[in-house]
N, C-alpha and C positions, 0 to 999 in steps of 0.2 A: 283131420288136421293136416295142413300143409307144412312142409318142412321149411322152405325158405321162399319168400315172395317179396316182390317190389311192386308197389302200387302208385301209379301216377307220379313217378319221381321226376323232379326237375330242379335245375339250378342255373342261375345266370350270374355272370361276372360283369357288373356294370350293365352295358347294353348288349352284351354277348350272351346268347342262350346256349349253354354247353350241353345240357340234357333237358329234353322237352317231353314231359308226359310219358315216361317210359314205365311199362308194366310187364312183368314176367314172373313165372313161378318155376322153381327148381325142385324136382322130386327127390326124395331121399334115395341115395345110392346111384344117381345118374351123373354123367358128365355133360354139363350144359355149357355151351360156348357162345361168347359174344364176338361177332366179327364186324368189320366195317373199315372204310378207308381212314387214313390219318385225319385226326380232328373230328371223328364221329362221336366222341364222348365215352369211349369204352373204359379207359383208365379213370376218367372222372367218376364213373359209376362205382368202380372199386374204391375210390377215395371217399365217396359218399357212404358206402357200406361200412368202411373202416372208421367212419365218423371223423375223418380228417377235414372234411368240409361239411358245414351245416346245409342241409337241403333247403332250397327255396320252397319246394312243394313236394308232397307225397310222403309215403311211409314205407319202412322196411321192417319185415317181420322174420324172426327165426322161431320156428315151431309156434307160430301164432302170437309170439310175444314181441312187441315193438322194440326196436333198437333205440328209438328216441328216448332221451333222458339218460342214456349211458354216456361214457366218455371214451376217447380213443384207446387209452391204456387198459380199459376193461374189456375190449372187444375179444381179445384172446381168451379171457376167462369165460366168455360166452360160448367158446368152442369154434371160433372163426380164426383161421390162420391165413397168412398171405405171403406170396413171393412177389418180387418187384421186377419190372422190365429192366431197370438198371440195378444190378446186384447190390444189395445192401448188407454187407458182412463186415465183421471186425477183422481187417486185413492183417493186423499184427498179433492176432490170437490164432491158436491152432483150430483145426477142424473140430476136435473134441470140445474145446472151450466154446466155440460158436454154437454147437448143438446143445451144450448144457444151458446156454442162455434161453433156449426154447423151453426148458423145464421150469422157468421162473414161475409160471402161473400155477404150478403144482407144489410150490414151496409149502411145506407143512410145519417146519420148525419156526419158532418166533425169532426175532432179532437177537434177543439176549441168549437164546439157546445156540444160535449160530456163532455168536461172539465167543461163547465159552466152549463151543464144540461139544455139547452134551451128548449123551447116548441118543437122544431123539434127533439131534442134528446129524449125527453120524449115520443113523438109519435112513434119514431123508437123503443124505448125500449118496449113500449106496443105492437107494432106489432110483435116484436120478441117473446115476452112472449106468445102472442096468438098463433103464429105458433107452438111454442114448446109444448104448452098445447094440441094442436091438435094431435101431434105426440105421446105424453104421453097417450092420450085417445086411439089412434089407436093401440098402442102396450100394452095396459093394464098395464101401469107403474105407475099409480096414487099413489098406496100405497108406492112406492119407491121414489117419487118425491124429498123429502128432505133428503133422506138417503145418507150417504157417500158411494161412490163406493167401497171403501176398505172393507166395511163390508157386501157386497152383495154376494150371491151365484154365482158361475161361470156362470150358465145358464142365470141368470138375467143380468149379465155383458154383455153377448153376445147380449142380446136384447137391452141393453142401447147403445152399440156401433152401432147396427143397427139403433137405433133411432137417434143418432147423425148424421149418414150419411143421413137419411131421412130429418133431419132438414135443410139440405142444399138445399132441393127441387131439387134433381138431375133429369136429363133426363136419365142418364145411371148410374146404380148402380153396382159396382164391389164387389162381395161377395167372400172373400178368405176363403175357408173351413168353411162355416157357422155352420156346425154340429160338428166341431172338439171339443172334450171334453164334448159333450152333451150326456145325457142318452136317451133312446128310446122315452120317453114321451116328453122331451125337443126338440128332433129332429122332432117329429110330429108337435109340436108348430111352429118350424122354417119353416117347409114346409107350414104350414097355413099362416105365415106371408109373405113368398115369393109369394104365390099365390095371396094374397090380395094386396100386393104391385104392382104386375103387373095388376091385375084386377081393383082395386079401385083407385089406385094412378096413373095408366098409366105410370109406370116407367119401362123402359127396363132393364133387369137384365143379366149381364155377371158373371158367377159363376165358381169358381174352387172348386171341391168337390171330396171326396173319397167314401162317402157313396152312393153306387149304388142304394139303395132303394129310397133315397132322390132324386137322379139324375133322376131316372125313373118316380118319382111322379110329379116333377115340371118342367122338361125340355122339351122344344119343339124340340131342336136339340142339338147334342153333338159332340164335337171335341175331338179325342183321340190323345195324344202325347206320344212319347217314345224317350228318348235321344235327346230331343229338336226338333224332327221332327214330322210332321203330319202323322199318320198311318191310320186314319179312320175318317169319318164324316157322320152323318145321325141322324135318330131318336135314342132314347135310346136303343130300342130293336135291331136295326140294328147294332149299334156300339158294344153293349155287345156280339153279336154273331159273330163279325168280327174275322177271324182267327188271324190277326196280333195283335188285342187287347188281345185275349186269350193268345197268346204266350207271350206278354209283361208282363202280370200279372202272368201267371202260368208256363211259360217256354215252350220249344219246345215239350217236351214229352206230354203235354196236347193236 
């Protein structure tokens, strides 16, 4: 049984083909990275996986079960979590409150139990707090726990968004440009978190990334796209040395 796979995925917007017959498989427990120049279709693939766009062609499977037929707000319940290239947090809520939002898919108490704050609702609240505190400890966010997101440095916000995704307890974590906007030291920290997420939390990671140093450091395998099509797949070293990848990034003269 495969863990996660995409078969012949495609989508077009009017006459523009954004993703064209893309297929790949992610093994359980690995870090699999999609690279490519701007406009290659990388984030579009994430939007297709999250069911934000309906695919024109192809299918997506998680543990051999098709995602087709589900809806975007159910994707987290399937065990898929995501971060965004442009941070999507509630800026006027605290770090703790943002992470608690990630526990929504695990809500056990009914609406009336929560309204009356019954013993079942209290137990659910305590369980959610405990799970979030574990994420805060894991990502060294304790000193920011009660801080409003709006007042935090950009690099810390990136980690908070990662924490919210981890609070859902995903099986598959989608990281969209996790190093975007980070300085070299913060990028090193992000590489550390990615390695620990895979090693200690046993979460499979599917990543879109431009920083090839980060890609080479954390990735088991890499898929290269250009103009919505697959041009290479293999280890980071194999893909970086592939002639089609060099041409896509540097032009034919290279």
